[in-house]
N, C-alpha and C positions, 0 to 999 in steps of 0.2 A: 940831368938825372931823374928828371920827372916824364921824359921821354923814354929814356930805359925802362921805369917801372911799368908805365902802361904798356909797353911791348910785352914784358913778361906777364901781365896779367892775361893778357885777351889771347887765345890762340890763334894763329896764322898758317898759312901755307908753308912757313918756313921753320916753325917751332912746332908743329906737331907731326907724327909720323901715323900716317893711315893702315893700322895692321887692326887685324881682327883675332880676337881668342878664341882657338876653336873647342866649342862647346860639345859635347858629344850630346846623343838624345840618351835619356835613361829611360828605362820601360819596364814594368813589372808585369810579368805575368802569372794567372793564377790557372788551374786547371779548368776553370770555368771559360776562360779564353778560348778554348782550344777544341778541338773537335776528335772524339776518338775514333781510330781507324777501324773501318767496319770488318777488315780480317785479321786485324793482330790489335788484341782487345789491351793491350799493354803500352799501345802506342798513341800520343796525341800529334796532332798537327796544329800550327800555331802561325800566324800570319806575321811577317816583319812590320814594322811601321812604315806605312805609306809615304810618310814625309822624308822617310830615310833611301826607300827602295827606290822611289823617282829621282832622288837626288844626283848630282855629280859627286860622287864621295871617293873616287878613284879605288883604290884597293878596297874591299868589304873585310872590313874589321869588327869582330864585335867582341863583347868582354863578360863575364857571369862573376856577378859580386858575390852571392850566396844562391843557394838553392834549401828547400826544408819540403816535408811532408808534414801536411796537416791532419793530423786525426782528431776528430770533432769528439765531442762530449755525446756520448750514444745512451738511450735508453732502450734496453732490450727487454722485451714484456711476453711472454708464453706461456702456455699450459703445457707441463711435462706430467707425463704418466709413465709408471713403472709397474709391470706384471712379473711376477715370478712363480715358478710351479714346477714340479717334481717330473725330471725328464724321464724317468720311467714310466710315470704313468701316461705321459703323452704318447712316449714312442708305441706303447703297447695298443692304445687305441688306433695310433695312426698306421699302424701295420695290419690291421685288418682288412679282409678283403673289401669288405661294405664302405670302407671309409677312403678309400683310395682316391677317390677325385674331391675330397672334402680339403676347405682350406686351413690352414693353420689355427684361424681365428674360430672356426666350427668346432676343429678338434679341443682347443682350450675351453669351449664351452661345454663341452662332454666330460670335461675332467672334474673329479668329485670336489667339492668346495673346500674340502680340508686340505687339498695338495696344490692349492694356487692362493694367490694373494695379489693385491692391487693398491698402489699408494697413487693421488694426482697431487700436484701442488701449482699453484700461480707463481711462476718466476717473473722479478723484476730484478734485471742487472743492470746498472748505472756504471757505464765506462767514462772514466774520466780521460782527459787529452791525453795524461801519462800512462794510462792502462793498457795492457795488452789483453790478449784473450784468456789467460789464465783468471782474470777476475771474473769472469762469468761463471767457471766452475767453483769459484770459492762461492760467490754468491747461491748458487744451486746448492751447495753443502749446506748454507746456512739455514735453507728453506725448507730442504729434505730430510735433513737428519733428524729432527724433532718429529718430524711425520712419521719415519722409520722407527723411531723409539716408541709412540705411542703405539702404533701398528704392532708392534712385536709383543709389547706389554699386554695387550688384547687379547693376541692369539696365545701367548702363553697362560693367560688366565683361562681362557674359553676350554684350552686341552689338556689343563692340569698338567704342564711340564717345564723345566727350565732350560736354561742356555747351557748350563753344566751336562745335560743329557745330550744334547745335541752333539757339544765338545769331544765328551767321551765317545760317543759313535762314527762321529768324524775321524778320530785318532784310529779307529778301528778299521774304516775305510783304508785309510793311508796306510795302516801297516801292511794290509794287504797289497796295495800297488807297491810300496815302496820294496818289497821282495825282489821283485824283477825290475825295477826301476835303475836306468842306467843314462849317466850323462852322455853327450857326442863328445868321444874323443878318439884317437888312434883308429880303429877300423871301422868305426862310427862316422869319419868326416863326410862321408859321401850320401847319408842320411839326412834329410832337409829337416826332420822333426828335431824340436830341441831336446828332449829327452823321448828316450825310447824302452819299452817293455821287452826283454831279452828273455828266451826260453830256451832251455838245453833240447826240449823234444817237442813234436808236436801234442804228443800226450800232455805234458806238462803245459802247455798252451791251452787245451781244453779242460783242463783240469781247474785252472786259473779262471776260464770264464764262467764255470760252473760255480764255483766257489764266489765269486764276485754276484752272479744272480742270486746265489742262497742268500747271499749277504743282503742283498735289496729286498727279498721278500720277508727275510726275519725282522728287518727293521724298518718296512714301510710306514708303520703307523707313527715312527720319531720323526721321520725325514718332512715335517711338516716346515713348508718354506718361512721362514724369516729374513730380514731384511738387512743387510750389512753395510756400514758407512762410516769408515775412521780413516785416521791418518794414519797409523802405527803398521797396518798389515794391507795396504791398498790391493796386493794381490787377492784379497778376499773380498772387496768391494763387490756392491752389484752396480755401482754406476761410475762412470771414469769419462774425464774430458780431457783429450790430448789435442795437439796440433803437430803436424809433422811434413816434411818436404819430403814429396814421393818421388823419385828420380825417374820411375817408370811411366808415370804420368806425367812428368814435369810440370809438377804444379806441387803448392802447400793445400794440405786438407787438414780441416778441423773435423773431429768423429766424437760422437758421444756413445759409448760402448760400454760392455759389462764384462770384466777379468773373470766373471763367473763362467761366462761363456766359452773361455778359451784356455785356461792355465791346466786343463786336465784332459787334454785332446792328445793321446799316444798313439805312436805307431808300433806295432807287434811283428817282432823278429825272431826266428828261430835258428838256433845255432847249424850251422852249413857242415855236413859230416864229411865232406870232400875238402874240406879247407885245409891246407897245408902250408904256414907261414916261409917264408923266404927270405933271405936275409939281404934283403934290397930294397932300395926306397921307391922302386916300381910297385905299383899296385898290383895285386896277384889275380891271376887269372878266375879264380875261386873265392867267393866272398866268404868272410867269417859267418854272417847273418845273412839269412834270407827272410825276405819281409813275407808274412804270410794274410796278412789283412792291410787294405789302404790305412784303416786307423780303427782302433776300439773307442768309442766315443763314450766315455764313462764319467761324463759331467753329470753332478746330483741334479743339477736344477738349469732351466734354461730362464734368461730374462730378456724382457723384450720393452720396448720403448715406444711411446707416442707422442707427438708434439703436434699443437694446435697455435698456430701464429696467426698474425691479421694479413689478409691478403691484399697486396699492393697493386689497386685500382684506381689509385687517383696521386695526385701531386701535392696534394694541401695537407700541411702537418705533417712535415718528414719524419719525426720523432714516433709516431705510430709507427712506421715502417722500419724501424732502424734492424729490427731482427733480420730482415728480409734483405737489407744493404749489407749490414755488416758477414753475412752467410752467403752472400752472392745468389740469392732468389730472384730468378725472373724469365723472361721467355727468351732472352736473348742464346746464342749458340754457346756462348762461354759461360751461362749461367746455371744454376741447378733448378728445375724445374719442380713448381711447387705441388705439384700433384703426386711426385714422388714421396713426399714427407707428410704433406699436409694430413693429419687426422689418421694414420695408419700405423700399424702395428709392425715394428721391424726390430732385427736381431742388433743392428747398429745404424746410426745416423751418420754419412760420410758428406761433407761439404766441399768440395771441389773450389779451386780458384779463390780462397778466400785470403785476404790480405792480414797478416799478422799483427798489422797495427806498430812494426819497427821501420826503422830506418832502411831506405832503398838505395842501390846503386843507379845512378843516372847514365843515359847514353844519350847522343843527339846526334843530329847530323849537321850541326853547327862544328863538330870536333872531328871534321875530315881528316886531320893529319894527328889524331891522337888515336893510339892503338885502341881498335875495335870501337871507336867513336865514343869511348869514355870521357865523362866530364868529371866524376865523383861520388861521394855519398851525400844523400838528402842531409838535411840539417848541418850544413857546413859553410860557414863564411871563407871566402876565398880572400886573403891577405898575403902578396898582392893580388889585383883582379888577374883573372885567367884570359887571356886574350884567344881568341881564334882567327884565323884567316880564311876566307870561304872562296872557294873557287867556281861553285857554282854561281847561275843567275837567279834561281828559285825565287820567290816571291814567299815561299813558306820556308818553316822547319819543322823536323819533328824531335819529340823526348819520347823514350821509352824507359820503362820504369823495371828494374829487376831487383831480386831478393838481396838483402845486405850481405846476407849469411852464404848464401847458394846461387852465385850470379849467373849461373845460365837458368834459374827458373823466374819465368816473368812473373808481374806481379800486375794482377787487376786492382786498380783504385776503386774503392765501393765509392755509390752515387753519395753527393754530402760531404765526404772525403775531400781535401783538396791538396794543392801543391802549388809552393810559389818559386818563381826563379826571379832575380832582379838581374836586367842586364844593361849593357851599355853599348850604344850603336856610335861607332865612331864617324866624323865626318870627313871632308876630303882634306884638310890640314891634321894630322894626326897629333895628338898628344895624349901620350900613355900613362895611366894615374898607377905608377908603379911604387 
């Protein structure tokens, strides 16, 4: 009895099985662990774990537990100036022969003080990790709107007029336009303008231009620029910030612009006397309308913007340069050059290759057997783990980022934002965690 007990307590060659549990290598990669591809900025290269690359592992199988993009908290700090001026006063000066070589800024300085105005503000916008770029415009509105209201109050007191006077004059202006305004439908389908001004004859068109010019001259003292910014009639706002996917440029663009500059730019057309409608779905040889001018620009005011931000010339204290990081400003080929924007008056500010701070679609060279090398969306945990068999013997693999909403548009992850992927590298004896 004693001998049996001792035999079971102590392992010997007869009562132990020499087996090893296959433990995979667990590795977490952050964006900082990779290297951006110099020719493809949405691609990063990573090294496989050295102890796995050099081991006798049999078939090369890797797994992905989860992937996520990390949009860090940001403090965007910049100075924003907005100037608004009467378009007719600007155009009258610009069309003179002696001013043909003058810049827009020089012409603006020549406009009577009554017909131009400027407001400046220091903007601080805090982006939390869950915020996208819409938060920036929300902060701009909170800071700029009171300044607009203060400016408008001072101007109306100075020149002794009210908003009702401006509203009445604007309605009279729109009444002239609306007599000839037609939306695009039917015969207008081939016209690019959203709205067009259609006239029966050339004489009617010339009479319209004279009526509009006379209206400007008789009401010039009423068209004193006031700033507009509200949530009910955004098409009349003097400032707006939007982000959109541009399929021609194949990128996401964040733009600061003014609806005031765009919403009354009309194409003008005169009825074609030779037009004969045919009962057929095919287009007729003679169009119903003929374009008489490229555009008739009857914008009451022009609005320009000037932005001033800290230039990125050091790596210290990254928050100081969050604006440059978020708006992709730098000297690389895929970045927006700061001299294009810094302290210059522009009709609109377009920032290209900006990340919208939303989840991305992830592609990788490890997914050789997956369609388009697609792994999945970021911010996803894979249960069970997704496994991929590698056919190549490379010591590196790449990961690419594309928009989660438009999978063909590449995403350039900004400096100081990050990405995380938890991976599993299997040893010679495979044990799949499913």
